[in-house]
N, C-alpha and C positions, 0 to 999 in steps of 0.2 A: 379491463381485465389485466391483472398483474402478470409479470413474467417470472418464471422460476429461475433463481440464480444459485449457482453452485460455485464456490471458491475452494479449490482443491490444491494441495501440495503433495509431494511424494510421501510425506509423513502422515497427513491427515486431511479430513474434510473440515475446512475452517468454517464454512457457512453454507447453509442450504435453506433458503426461504423464498417465498413469493415476494417480489418487490415491484415498486412503481417505476423506478429509474435506476440505472447504473451509470456512474461517471467514472471512467477508467483512464489511466495515463497511457495513451497510445503512443507508438513510436513517432507519430506525426503530430502529436498534440492530444488534448483531452477529447475523449469520445463520450457522447451522451447516448445511452441506449434506452429507448422507451419500448413499451409493449408493441408488438407487431413490427418491429424493426426489420429491415431487409436482412437476410442472412449474410453473415460476415465472418471472416477469419482474419485476425490481425495479431501482431506482436504487441506486447505491453512492455513499458520501461519501468524501472524502479520509480515508485511514486505512491501517491495516496489514491486509493480507490474508494469512492463514496457510493453509498446505497441509500436511496430514498424509499421509504415505506410508510404509508399512512401518516404523512406529515412529519415523520421523524427521519433523522439522518444517522447512519452508522458509517464509521470510518475504519479503513483497513490500511496498513502499510504493506505494500507488496514489493517483491524484489524482481519484478519483470516476469515475463511468461507469455502465454498465448490466450487469447479470448476468442471463443466461437459463439456466434449469435445464431440461434436456430428459431424456428417458429415456436413461441411460447417458452423458450429456455435460453439462458446465457450460461456458458461454462467458462470459468477462468481457471486455467492450469498455470499456477504461479510457481516460480522458482522458490519463493518464500512468501508467507503471508501471515499476518497476525492482526487480530481485532485491536483497535486502539485501547480497549479496556485491558488487554493483556500486556501492554507495553509498560515496562518499568522505566519511568522517566529518568531516574537517577542513573541506572545502568546505561541507558542510551546516551546520556550526557557524558558519562565517563568514557564510553566508547568513542564518542566524537572527539573528546579532548585527547585521548590516546592517539587517534588517527592523525589529528592535527600536529601533534608533537613529532610523530614519525615522519610526516611530510616535511616539517621544518628542519629536522635534524639530518635527514638523508644519510643515515648511517649505512655502511657497507652491509650487504646481506638483506636490507629491507627492500622488498619488492614495491616499487612505486605503484603499480597497478593494484596490488592487494591493499595498500594503504588508502588509495583513492576509493576503492570499492567499499572499504570499511567506513570511510568518511561518508560516502553517499548513503549507505545503509542506515547509519546512525542519524543522519539528517532527515531521511524519510520517516523513520520511526518517531523522531521528535516532532516532526510536522504533523503526523497523524495524531499523536497524543495531544499536541497543542490545539488542534482543531476540535477534538472531542472536549477537552477541558474548557475551552472558550465557550463552546455550545452549552456546556453544563454549568458555566459560571464558576469553575474551579481554577484558581490561578496556578500556573506552573511554579515550581520551587524557585526558579530564577527570576520570576516576575515580582 
């Protein structure tokens, strides 16, 4: 019996489907959630969230948040989330490069934490897109 998964951000409901498994980036490492999992409330870190459904895998980039596991339902309240199909690889790569330049130059007025956060976000987005593209046999532009 599948589990119903909802991935929600403050802006929108990103995903709502019955799934066979959720693999989420927990604060203590990856968490695998199968149907009938013990109830759980945990924090999530920035990372790739994977969903297995009917032999297929869907990939999401999330910017951290909270996951609640209930009987028959998993709710992910994410700070930010996007399906790997929505990720513009060229934009994510440009964002990564801009963040790396900011970190190298260390100009006055540049917030170190903000530059590091931008770098992490772009890396997560690229990782999610790369995972989907490899699964689908589509090379990344840089490959």
